[in-house]
Each structure stands twice: as structure tokens, then as C-alpha cells.
N, C-alpha and C positions, 0 to 999 in steps of 0.2 A: 493297584491302579491300572495295571495292564488289562484288566478285564474291561476297563472303560471302552477301549476300542471295539471290543466284541459286543458291548451292550448298545453302543451308539451306532447309528447307520453312518458308515464312512464311505467316502467316494472311492472309486476304483484306484486312482493314483495313491490315495492314502493307504489303502490295503497293501498296495505294492511296496510302498515305503516301509510300512510296519513289518511286512514279511522280510524285507531286506535287513531291517534292524534285528529281527528275531534270529535271522540266519547268521548274523555277524556280531555275536555277543563277545566272543573271545578277542577279536580284533575289530573294535567298533569303527565304523565308517564315519568320516566327518561330513558335515553338511554339503560340502562341495562334491564329495564322492557320491553321496545319496542323490543329489541333484542331477549329476551326470548320468547315473544309472536309470533314472526315471524320466530324463529329458525335461526337467523343470528347473526353474531358477531357485536359488536359496530362498529368496523372498517369497516365491510362490509356496514353497514347502512350509515356511514359517506361517504364512497366512492360512494354509490348509489346517495346520495343527491348531492354531489359535481359534479358528472358526469352528472346527469340527470336534476338537477335544478340549479346548480351553487351556492349553498348555504349550510352551515352546517345544520344538522337536528334541532339543538336547535334553531337556528335563524328562520328557517321555522316555527317551532312550536310556537315560540313567536309571529311571524307575524300572524299566524292563530288565536291565542288567542286575539291579538289586533284588528284584523279585526272583529272578533265576538263581541268584546267589543264595537267597533264603531257602529256596526249594532244594538246592544242592546240599546246603548245610544240614537241613532237616532229614534229607533222604539218602545221604551217602556218608561214607566214613572219610571223605576227603579232608585234608588239613585246611584250615582257614585260608592260608596263603595260596593253596592250590585252587580253592574256590574263587579267590580274588582274581587270580590269573585267568582262570576259565571264563570269568565274566568281564574281562578286559581292563582290570585295574593293575597298574604297574607297581604300586607300592601297597603293602598291607596297611600302613598308617592311613593313607588316603581312602582305601577301601573301608576301613574301620570307621573313619569319621563320616563318610557318606552313609554307611549302613546305619550308624547310630542316629544320625539326623533323620533318616527316613523311617526307621522302625522304632526309634526311641530306646534302643538298647544295643550294645555292641554285638558283633557276630559271635563272640565267644559265649554270650549268654543265651544264644538261640537254642531252643529245645531240639535235641537230636533224637530222631526216632531210630529204634534198632532196625538195622537192615537185615 
């Protein structure tokens, strides 16, 4: 789903917010922090996301983090817990539940490519 932002023409403030999200996967910023970085209100950010991507910012951020987690699992030898931490999840259980919901299978069942 992260490709969504690349496929759709998004405004400059949105590109800035998405770049901030992509740069802060390990320690995700909350909506207030994002708003203060780009000088917008929480509500403005929510409206931008809904109008331009059709999804709330928190859901988009979660999908970004999960997509990066999948990439790390597939392309590295990192343990699942290390991938979870690298993508901003504090517990492996929460990570596994989010991952399973998004991808339809747990991270342990993800195909790993030989590095």
C-alpha cells in the first residue's frame, strides 16, 4: 500500500509528512509530533490523508512500518523480534498480530530470501 503515495499525486505537505514517516520507522512520531514538524494541525493532516490517500495517517504509517518489516524479513537474516523493534513495535505479540492482519500470515511464515 505504500506505493499508493507514489502512484497518486500528493501535495507538497503530504510528501513532507510521508518522508518524515519513512525516516522515523523505528521510533514512530505521533500525530502531534508530525503536525508540529510540518506546521499543520492534526486535523489538517487527517484531512490531507483522507482526501489524497483515502486512509487515516495512523493506518498509513502502520502500513509503511509493516511493509518495511516484510522487506527486512525477506531480505535479511534479522530475527523477527529485531525486525519488530526496527519497525517501531515494542512487543513481538503486537507486531505479529498487526502483521498477520495486514498480510494474512504471521511474520514467521514469510518467505525469506537467501542473503
